[in-house]
Structures are given as structure tokens and as C-alpha cells.
N, C-alpha and C positions, 0 to 999 in steps of 0.2 A: 883169467881175463876174458877168454872167449865165452865162458859161461855167463859172466856178468853182462857182456855185450848182448848175448842171446836173450837173457832175462829182460834187459832194458827194451830191446826191440819187441819182444812179445808183449810186455806191459803196454807200451805205447801204440803198437799196431792195433791192439784190441780196443783202444780208446780214441784213435785218430779221427774217425768219421764224425764223432759228436763232441770232440774236445772243446771247440769254440762255444757250442751251445750250452755246455756245462758251466762255463764261466763267462757269461755274456757281458758282465759289467766291469771287466778288468781293464778295458781300454784306457780310461783316464789314469789309472794307477801306472800302467806301462809308460804312458806319455810323461807323467810326472817324474818317474825314475830316470827315463832317458834324459830329461831336462837337467837333472842333477848330475849327470855324467859330464856335463860341460863341453859337449862336442861343438866344433866350429865348422863353418863351411869349408869343404875340401878335405875334411878328415876321412880316415879309413877306419872302419869299425866292423867288428865281427859280432854277430849274435850267436853265441856258443850254446848249442842245444836249443836251436830256434823253434823246434816243434812246428806248429802251424804258422809261424811267422808273425805272431801278434806284435812283436816289437819292431818289425821291419818298417812299417809306415812312419812311426815317430823317429826312428833312426834316420831314414831318408830325409825327412823334413829337417832334421838337425844338421846334416852334413851337406844338404843341397845337391843340385845336379852335378857339381864338380867333385863330390865326395864318392867314396866307395863303401857300399854296404854288402856284407856277406852274411849269409845265414847257413850255419853248419848243423846238421843233425845226423844221427846214426840210423834213424828209422825211416825207410822209404815212404811208409803210409803217412807219416806226419808231413813230409815234404810235399807229397801229392795233395794233401789237404791245404797246404799253403798255396799251391798252384791254383787249386779250385777256388780259393778265396781271392785270387788275383794278387797275392802279396809278392809273387815273384817279380812283379813290375817294380817293386821297391828295393830289391836286392838280389844278388846272385846266390842261388841255393846250391849248397855242396853236400853231397851224401858222403859223410866222413865221420870218423871218431875224433872227438876233441882231444883224445890222448895222443894222436899223431896227425896233426893238421898239415895239409899240403900247402903250407905258406912259408915264405922266407922269414928268417929271424929278423925281428925289428920292423916288419913291414906294415904294422898297424899302429894306429893312435889310441885305440881303445877296444875293450871287449865288454859286451853286455851279456850277462848270463842269468836268465830267469829260471828259477827252480832247478838249476843244474847241479848244485853242489851235493844234494842228497843222492844223486844218481851216479856220482863219480866212484868207480871201483877203487881207484888209488888216488885219493884227493891231493896228496902232496905232489906226486908226479904229474897229475893232470893240471894242477894249478901252475906248476913249473912250465908245462907246455904252453899254457896261455901266456905266461910271462915271456917265453921265448919269442913269440910272434909279435909282441908289443915293444915299441921303442922305449928306451929309458925315459922316464917322466910321463909315459902314457898311463891310461887309466883303466880300471876294472870296476864294474858294478855287479855285485851279486844281489839278486832281487827275487822277491816273492810277493805277490799281490796281497797276501795276508801274513801276519806275524807268526812266530813259532807256536805260541800258545793256541791261537785260533786254528792253525793248521793241525796241531796235535788233537784238538777237540774234534775237528772235522773227521779225523781218522779214529776217534774213540780211544785216545791214549793221552798220557801226561807227558809234558816235556821233562827231560832229565838233564842233570849237569853234564853228562857225557855226549849230549847232542852236539854234533859237529858244528852247527851254526851258532852255538853259544859263544859269546865274545871271548871268554877265557880260553876256549879251544881254537877258535877261528883266527884270532890275532897272531899267535905264534905259528900256526899252520901257514898263514899267508906270508909271514916274515921269512920262514924257511923255504918258501917257494919263489922268492924274488919280489914280493909285494910288501908295501907298507900301508897298513890300514889307516885311513884318514877320517872315516866316519862310520858309526855303527848305529843303526836304528832298528829296533824290534818293537813294534806296536801291533795292536790288533789289526789295524788297517794295512800294514805293510812291513816287510823286512827288506832293508836296503843297506848294504855294506859297500863303501867306496874305498878303493885302494889305488896307490900309485906304484908304477913299475920302478923298482930301485935300479941303480946302476947308471 
């Protein structure tokens, strides 16, 4: 696990300074995905693996001034980039591993996770940890601003049936982790999975 953490930190530290400029047109996709999460004023939401905090402004807009927005990331350089971009005004930033969140059980209404699942060293355990901090009936959004095929092409590879984000793999993984998948969308323009916390 420590090797996985180190690898993730090294990968994102090297890219933090220019992360937002590499993907300048993602803002509307983030806002649309947040809208589909169905947040209400006063809700408590976590952006898990928040990176530079691109989801924090639409999350804050969705929950309003009475809501709570947290952004958790493992990489200090990504959180520093979020602060430079002023996104710390939209949510409280936590330097922490989503595998062991410093939050009470059932303390959140929802989790938003953009690009996170591919970086989870132990997906079942890590998704269980996200379920732990969300109240029964709370929601999860797994998001990427482009679909699996487009992302694979960007990296010069093909998608394969064993891709963790493929619906036949992801649905049972979520179910075993305390989530019930309610929606699965995988298009060129986006990947968005919505799930509800069981129990």
C-alpha cells in the first residue's frame, strides 16, 4: 500500500502545476456531473481525490452556504494548486488518503469522485471506506470527463473487458462495497456512474 501511495503521489506531484491547463475545457462536464448527483442545500459532500479542486465550485453552488464541502487528496502539490486557484474558498481541503478518511461514519450525504477509481490500490476496500462515511441512502458519483474508449485512446491503448470501470466489473464491485449502482453512462464525452449507499 505504501508503494501505491508513493507512486500516486509521485505521478500527481509531477503534473500538479499544469494540471488545469492540460484540461481547460472540463469545467462544464464537472458541473453537469455534480448536477446529476442531486445535491440539496445544506448537504454534506466530499470530493474524494479532489486534485486541484475543479469540482469544488459546482459542489459549493449545489449545497449552498449552509452545506459542507470537503476536498480530500493524497498529494500536497495538488492541494497547493487548488489553493493557488482559489478553490479552497469553496471547500475545506484535507491532505489524507481516501483509504482512511478522518470522518465519522455516516457523516456525509454524498461523495463525488472524479478520475479516482483507476488510482485506488484496493478498490473494494476503498469503496467500502467511502460507503462508511456516507449515510444510508446517500449518493456516490464516479466521474471522468471523457469516456473509457476516449481515455484509452488518449493513452494509446485499447479498452479491455477486465477494465475496472466496465459495467460488468463495476456493478458487483460496488454492490460488495455497500453501494447499489443506479446509473451507468460511458460515452466519448463522459463517464458517470451513480450509486446509492445501501443500508
